[in-house]
C-alpha positions as CSV (number, residue, x, y, z in Angstrom):
1,M,0.0,0.0,0.0
2,A,1.2,3.5,-0.8
3,E,2.0,5.9,1.9
4,R,-0.9,7.8,3.6
5,L,0.8,10.6,5.5
6,W,-1.0,12.8,8.0
7,K,0.8,15.9,9.3
8,M,-0.2,17.1,12.8
9,G,1.9,20.2,13.7
10,D,5.5,19.1,13.7
11,Q,4.6,15.4,13.7
12,T,3.9,13.3,10.5
13,V,2.6,9.7,10.7
14,D,2.1,7.2,7.9
15,L,-1.3,5.6,8.4
16,A,-0.9,3.1,5.5
17,H,-0.2,0.2,7.8
18,H,-1.5,1.1,11.2
19,G,-4.5,2.9,12.7
20,L,-4.7,5.5,15.4
21,I,-7.0,5.6,18.4
22,M,-8.5,9.0,19.2
23,G,-9.9,9.1,22.7
24,V,-13.0,11.2,23.3
25,L,-12.8,13.7,26.2
26,N,-16.0,15.6,26.6
27,V,-15.7,18.5,29.0
28,T,-19.4,19.1,28.8
29,P,-22.5,18.5,31.0
30,D,-24.7,17.1,28.2
31,S,-22.8,14.9,25.8
32,F,-24.8,11.9,24.7
33,S,-23.0,9.0,26.4
34,D,-20.9,10.6,29.1
35,G,-22.3,14.0,29.7
36,G,-21.2,15.5,33.0
37,E,-18.9,12.6,33.9
38,F,-15.7,14.6,33.1
39,F,-17.1,18.1,33.4
40,S,-14.7,19.2,36.1
41,A,-11.1,19.9,34.9
42,D,-9.7,17.5,37.5
43,A,-11.9,14.6,36.3
44,A,-11.2,15.4,32.7
45,V,-7.5,15.5,33.1
46,Q,-7.5,12.3,35.1
47,H,-9.6,10.6,32.4
48,G,-7.3,11.9,29.6
49,M,-4.3,10.5,31.4
50,E,-6.1,7.1,31.8
51,M,-6.9,7.1,28.0
52,A,-3.2,7.9,27.2
53,G,-2.2,5.0,29.4
54,A,-4.7,2.7,27.8
55,G,-3.3,3.3,24.3
56,A,-4.8,6.5,22.9
57,D,-2.7,8.1,20.2
58,I,-4.8,11.3,20.3
59,I,-7.0,12.8,22.9
60,D,-9.9,14.8,21.4
61,V,-11.0,17.5,23.9
62,G,-14.4,19.1,23.3
63,G,-16.2,21.8,25.3
64,E,-19.5,21.9,23.3
65,S,-21.8,19.0,22.8
66,T,-22.8,18.2,19.2
67,R,-25.4,15.5,20.1
68,P,-28.8,15.8,18.4
69,N,-30.7,18.9,19.7
70,A,-27.7,20.2,21.7
71,E,-27.8,23.9,22.4
72,P,-24.9,26.1,21.3
73,V,-22.3,27.1,23.9
74,S,-20.7,30.6,24.1
75,Q,-17.1,31.0,23.1
76,D,-16.2,32.1,26.7
77,D,-17.8,29.1,28.2
78,E,-16.1,26.8,25.7
79,L,-12.7,28.3,26.5
80,Q,-13.2,28.0,30.2
81,R,-14.0,24.4,29.9
82,I,-11.2,23.2,27.6
83,L,-8.2,25.4,28.2
84,P,-7.3,24.2,31.7
85,V,-7.7,20.6,30.5
86,I,-5.5,21.0,27.5
87,E,-2.8,22.9,29.4
88,R,-2.6,20.3,32.1
89,L,-2.6,17.4,29.7
90,R,0.2,19.0,27.7
91,E,2.3,19.3,30.9
92,R,1.8,15.6,31.8
93,T,1.8,13.6,28.6
94,E,3.3,13.6,25.1
95,V,0.1,12.2,23.5
96,V,-1.3,14.3,20.6
97,I,-4.1,16.6,21.6
98,S,-7.0,17.6,19.3
99,I,-9.5,20.3,19.9
100,D,-13.1,19.5,18.9
101,T,-14.5,22.9,18.0
102,S,-16.0,24.9,15.1
103,K,-14.9,28.3,16.4
104,A,-11.6,29.7,15.1
105,D,-10.8,31.7,18.3
106,V,-11.3,28.6,20.4
107,A,-9.1,26.5,18.1
108,D,-6.4,29.2,18.2
109,A,-6.4,29.3,22.0
110,A,-6.3,25.5,22.2
111,I,-3.3,25.4,19.8
112,N,-1.6,28.0,22.0
113,S,-2.2,25.6,24.9
114,G,-0.8,22.5,23.1
115,A,-3.3,21.1,20.6
116,T,-2.0,20.1,17.2
117,I,-5.2,19.0,15.5
118,V,-8.5,20.8,14.9
119,N,-11.5,18.6,14.6
120,D,-14.3,20.7,13.1
121,V,-17.8,19.1,12.9
122,T,-18.8,21.7,10.3
123,G,-15.8,20.9,8.1
124,G,-14.6,24.4,8.0
125,R,-17.9,26.0,7.2
126,G,-19.0,27.1,10.7
127,D,-16.5,30.0,11.0
128,E,-15.1,31.7,7.9
129,R,-11.8,32.1,9.6
130,M,-11.2,28.5,10.5
131,L,-9.4,27.3,7.3
132,Q,-7.1,30.4,7.3
133,L,-6.3,29.6,11.0
134,A,-5.5,26.0,10.2
135,A,-3.2,27.1,7.4
136,Q,-1.4,29.8,9.6
137,R,-0.9,27.5,12.6
138,G,0.1,24.4,10.6
139,V,-2.1,22.0,12.5
140,G,-3.8,18.8,11.4
141,F,-7.4,19.5,10.3
142,I,-10.3,17.1,10.3
143,V,-13.1,17.9,7.8
144,M,-16.3,16.3,9.1
145,H,-19.5,16.0,7.1
146,M,-22.8,17.0,8.7
147,Q,-26.1,17.6,7.1
148,G,-27.8,20.5,8.9
149,S,-26.8,21.4,12.5
150,P,-27.0,19.6,15.8
151,Q,-30.5,21.2,16.3
152,T,-31.8,20.0,12.9
153,M,-29.6,17.2,11.6
154,Q,-31.8,14.2,12.7
155,I,-35.2,15.6,11.8
156,D,-35.4,14.1,8.3
157,P,-32.0,13.5,6.7
158,R,-32.2,12.6,3.0
159,Y,-29.7,11.7,0.3
160,D,-29.9,10.3,-3.2
161,D,-26.4,8.7,-2.8
162,V,-25.0,9.3,0.7
163,S,-21.5,8.1,-0.1
164,G,-21.3,10.1,-3.3
165,E,-22.6,13.2,-1.7
166,V,-20.2,12.9,1.2
167,V,-17.3,12.4,-1.2
168,D,-18.4,15.5,-3.2
169,F,-18.4,17.5,0.1
170,F,-14.9,16.3,0.9
171,R,-13.7,17.3,-2.5
172,Q,-15.3,20.8,-2.1
173,Q,-13.8,21.4,1.3
174,Y,-10.4,20.0,0.3
175,A,-10.3,22.6,-2.5
176,C,-11.4,25.4,-0.1
177,A,-8.7,24.4,2.4
178,I,-6.0,24.3,-0.2
179,D,-7.1,27.7,-1.5
180,C,-6.7,29.0,2.1
181,G,-3.2,27.6,2.3
182,V,-3.8,24.5,4.3
183,D,-1.1,21.9,3.8
184,P,-2.7,19.0,1.9
185,M,-1.0,16.5,4.2
186,A,-2.6,18.1,7.2
187,I,-6.2,17.3,6.0
188,A,-8.2,14.2,7.1
189,F,-11.9,13.4,6.5
190,D,-14.7,12.2,8.7
191,P,-18.0,11.1,7.2
192,G,-19.9,12.2,10.3
193,I,-21.6,9.0,11.3
194,G,-24.9,10.0,13.0
195,F,-24.6,13.6,12.0
196,G,-27.6,14.1,9.7
197,K,-27.8,10.4,8.8
198,T,-30.3,7.5,9.3
199,V,-29.2,4.0,10.3
200,K,-29.3,3.1,6.6
201,H,-27.1,6.1,5.7
202,N,-24.6,5.2,8.5
203,L,-24.3,1.6,7.3
204,E,-23.9,2.6,3.7
205,L,-21.0,5.0,4.5
206,L,-19.3,2.3,6.6
207,R,-19.7,-0.3,3.9
208,N,-18.0,2.2,1.5
209,V,-15.3,3.6,3.7
210,D,-12.7,2.8,1.1
211,R,-14.4,5.3,-1.2
212,L,-13.9,8.2,1.2
213,H,-10.1,8.6,0.7
214,V,-10.3,11.8,-1.3
215,H,-6.8,12.7,-2.5
216,N,-5.5,9.7,-0.4
217,R,-6.3,11.6,2.8
218,P,-6.8,9.6,6.0
219,V,-10.4,8.8,7.1
220,V,-11.5,9.3,10.7
221,V,-14.5,7.2,11.8
222,G,-16.6,7.9,14.9
223,V,-19.2,5.2,15.6
224,S,-18.4,4.9,19.3
225,R,-21.5,4.2,21.5
226,K,-23.8,5.7,19.0
227,A,-27.5,4.9,19.1
228,F,-27.6,3.3,15.6
229,L,-25.6,0.4,17.0
230,T,-28.6,-0.7,19.1
231,K,-30.5,-1.2,15.8
232,V,-27.6,-3.3,14.5
233,T,-27.1,-5.5,17.5
234,G,-30.8,-5.6,18.7
235,N,-29.5,-4.9,22.2
236,T,-30.2,-1.6,24.0
237,G,-27.6,-1.9,26.7
238,M,-24.5,0.4,26.6
239,Q,-22.1,-2.6,26.9
240,S,-23.4,-3.9,23.6
241,R,-22.6,-0.6,22.0
242,V,-19.0,-0.9,23.4
243,A,-18.6,-4.3,21.9
244,A,-20.1,-3.3,18.6
245,T,-17.8,-0.3,18.4
246,A,-14.7,-2.5,18.9
247,A,-15.9,-5.0,16.3
248,L,-16.3,-2.1,13.8
249,T,-12.9,-0.7,14.7
250,A,-11.2,-3.9,13.7
251,L,-13.3,-4.4,10.6
252,L,-13.1,-0.9,9.3
253,W,-9.4,-0.7,9.7
254,T,-9.0,-3.7,7.4
255,R,-11.3,-1.9,4.9
256,G,-9.2,1.3,4.9
257,A,-10.3,3.6,7.9
258,N,-7.3,5.1,9.7
259,V,-8.3,7.0,12.8
260,F,-11.0,5.7,15.3
261,R,-12.6,8.2,17.6
262,V,-13.8,6.2,20.6
263,H,-14.8,6.5,24.2
264,D,-13.5,3.1,25.3
265,V,-9.8,3.3,24.4
266,E,-8.6,0.0,25.9
267,E,-11.1,-2.2,24.1
268,N,-10.6,-0.5,20.7
269,A,-6.8,-0.4,21.0
270,A,-7.0,-4.2,21.6
271,A,-9.3,-4.6,18.6
272,L,-6.8,-2.9,16.4
273,R,-3.9,-5.0,17.7
274,A,-6.0,-8.2,17.1
275,A,-6.8,-7.2,13.5
276,A,-3.2,-6.3,12.8
277,S,-2.0,-9.7,14.1
278,L,-3.8,-11.4,11.2
279,L,-2.0,-9.4,8.4
280,P,1.1,-10.7,6.7
281,T,4.3,-9.5,8.4
282,G,6.6,-9.8,5.4
């Protein structure tokens, strides 16, 4: 397989032969699966360190919930939530830190505190200054697809060809990013599972994950603990979502996904190792 390089600040990794685990660190009171659990800075930092110890390659810190029907958070509130956490994590661990935000000023402050990836659920459309910032600061930039907004995305999502339309969006935002001066190697794409998609749409995108590598850019997948997994497994318990997430991590890596955004780091890191053990070593 040809190289698939991803540049994150001063670090570049080749994802052609191994995947990365991105641990989710929600510093919010209302995220869908762990809202409030890590809302205090002390609890968030402790959990971040635990994820790093369990095998997370990246810790994705977010101060604004993007679950369906989530209310927007002010920039000041978002900064107060995330900056102490990022600063303390940067002091204590070498793990890569990502900021999950659609606000350029929040991203800029997070980069000053030690983040080297910006994970933008609007794909660079939510703040007209975001792509210029990513270019100026030389950080990794994740372009996610979302139909609508968190307040509207699950009302009645429709597509004629969900995989084709997501790929078209990636091509469009890639061109916009390059025009703004973003390094092509810094860009990664996330199809936004559950963000303006039905169960059918989610499964169609996952079946076609190999189609999503626009310009050979890495693909980030976030299925962790999401509600559509209960439809797939027929079990409503959270533990079944954890098991289903790990199964998809292993399978999707063999089909071309590169970065896995997960809540349960230990289980998903083990799933990646198990899948890798079956591949030829020569």
